[in-house]
C-alpha positions as CSV (number, residue, x, y, z in Angstrom):
1,M,36.2,-56.2,7.1
2,V,39.2,-53.7,6.8
3,S,38.0,-51.0,4.4
4,I,41.1,-49.6,2.1
5,L,41.6,-46.3,1.7
6,V,42.8,-44.8,-2.0
7,V,44.9,-42.0,-2.1
8,S,46.2,-41.9,-5.8
9,E,45.1,-40.3,-8.8
10,Y,45.0,-44.3,-10.6
11,S,41.3,-45.8,-11.2
12,G,41.8,-47.6,-13.6
13,P,40.4,-50.8,-13.9
14,S,42.8,-52.9,-11.5
15,A,41.1,-52.1,-8.0
16,C,42.8,-52.2,-5.0
17,T,42.5,-55.3,-2.9
18,G,44.7,-54.9,0.3
19,V,47.7,-56.5,-1.3
20,S,50.5,-55.4,-3.4
21,A,50.0,-55.9,-6.7
22,K,51.4,-55.3,-10.0
23,I,49.5,-53.1,-12.5
24,A,49.6,-54.1,-15.9
25,G,49.6,-51.6,-19.3
26,G,52.0,-48.5,-17.2
27,P,53.3,-46.0,-17.2
28,L,49.9,-44.8,-14.9
29,Y,51.1,-41.1,-14.7
30,E,52.3,-38.8,-17.6
31,L,56.3,-37.7,-16.7
32,A,55.1,-34.0,-17.8
33,R,53.0,-34.0,-15.7
34,V,53.9,-35.2,-12.8
35,R,57.5,-33.2,-13.7
36,G,55.1,-30.0,-12.8
37,L,53.3,-30.5,-9.8
38,C,57.0,-31.4,-8.5
39,Q,58.0,-27.8,-8.5
40,Q,55.1,-25.8,-7.1
41,G,56.3,-25.6,-3.4
42,N,54.3,-28.8,-1.4
43,G,54.1,-30.8,-5.1
44,I,56.7,-33.6,-3.4
45,V,55.2,-35.7,-0.3
46,L,57.5,-38.8,0.9
47,W,54.6,-40.6,1.4
48,T,56.1,-43.6,3.5
49,R,58.8,-44.0,6.4
50,R,61.2,-46.0,4.4
51,C,61.2,-43.0,1.6
52,I,61.3,-40.9,4.1
53,N,64.4,-42.7,6.0
54,K,66.5,-43.0,2.3
55,V,66.3,-39.5,1.5
56,A,67.5,-38.2,4.5
57,D,70.3,-41.0,4.6
58,L,70.9,-39.4,1.5
59,G,71.1,-36.2,3.0
60,W,68.7,-35.2,0.3
61,T,65.2,-32.6,0.6
62,T,62.2,-33.1,-1.8
63,R,63.7,-30.5,-3.7
64,D,66.5,-33.3,-4.5
65,V,63.6,-35.8,-4.6
66,A,62.6,-33.2,-7.5
67,E,65.8,-33.1,-9.4
68,L,66.0,-37.0,-9.5
69,I,62.3,-37.1,-11.3
70,D,63.5,-33.8,-13.5
71,D,66.3,-36.1,-14.5
72,L,63.6,-39.5,-15.3
73,A,62.6,-37.9,-18.8
74,S,66.1,-37.9,-20.3
75,H,68.2,-41.3,-18.3
76,G,65.1,-42.8,-16.7
77,T,64.0,-46.2,-17.5
78,Y,60.4,-47.2,-16.6
79,I,60.4,-50.2,-14.6
80,D,56.7,-51.3,-13.6
81,S,53.4,-49.8,-11.9
82,E,51.5,-51.7,-8.7
83,W,49.7,-50.8,-5.0
84,C,51.6,-49.6,-2.7
85,D,50.7,-49.0,0.9
86,N,52.5,-46.4,3.2
87,G,52.1,-48.9,6.8
88,R,48.9,-47.3,7.8
89,N,46.5,-48.5,6.0
90,A,46.3,-46.1,3.0
91,W,46.9,-47.2,-0.6
92,A,48.6,-46.2,-3.8
93,A,48.6,-47.0,-7.7
94,A,52.4,-45.5,-8.1
95,D,54.6,-45.9,-11.0
96,A,58.5,-46.9,-10.7
97,Y,61.4,-45.9,-12.8
98,K,65.3,-46.1,-12.6
99,V,67.5,-43.5,-13.0
100,A,71.2,-43.0,-13.5
101,R,72.9,-40.2,-12.7
102,K,76.2,-38.9,-13.2
103,E,77.5,-37.9,-9.6
104,W,80.8,-36.6,-8.0
105,I,82.0,-39.1,-5.3
106,A,84.5,-38.0,-2.8
107,Y,86.3,-41.0,-1.4
108,A,86.5,-42.2,-5.1
109,H,87.7,-38.9,-6.4
110,K,85.6,-39.0,-10.0
111,D,82.3,-38.7,-10.7
112,M,80.7,-42.2,-11.4
113,L,77.3,-43.9,-13.2
114,I,74.6,-43.8,-9.4
115,E,71.5,-45.9,-10.6
116,Y,68.5,-44.7,-8.1
117,F,64.8,-46.1,-7.6
118,I,61.7,-44.0,-6.9
119,K,58.5,-44.9,-7.1
120,F,55.5,-42.0,-7.0
121,A,51.7,-41.2,-7.8
122,I,49.6,-38.1,-8.0
123,G,47.5,-37.8,-4.9
124,K,43.6,-38.3,-5.6
125,Q,43.2,-34.1,-5.8
126,G,46.0,-34.1,-8.3
127,N,48.2,-31.6,-6.4
128,V,51.2,-33.6,-5.6
129,V,53.7,-36.0,-6.1
130,L,53.3,-38.7,-3.4
131,T,56.7,-40.5,-3.6
132,V,56.8,-44.0,-2.4
133,S,60.0,-44.6,-2.5
134,C,63.8,-43.0,-3.4
135,H,66.9,-45.3,-2.4
136,A,70.5,-46.5,-4.0
137,P,70.5,-49.7,-5.1
138,T,70.3,-52.2,-2.1
């Protein structure tokens, strides 16, 4: 039997079974608290290899991810919550959002509305935001 390591703070009635699954009743984490954690020095951890790669592809740092999370309060839409793994047998109950922001697009020579998807959880110790996914639509 493979043991399941849950690294997120969420411990509600929908227990992790070791497969990706939706969690009803979300969002699981209060945005104000998530935003506060993001402002701390080590408040964001890019938790999956895919997230690390996508953030790098955008040319972003964790500070840019924090700014995106900050935008959720005014421009974000909650999508759902689900159990996510990092490919190394660790699981987190994460909230998924989409957020649209106006950004200057040099190739188009104008501001355009760009939509991003972001998925995150609060770590078990309650001191970091584990960013599971952060990317533009694919």
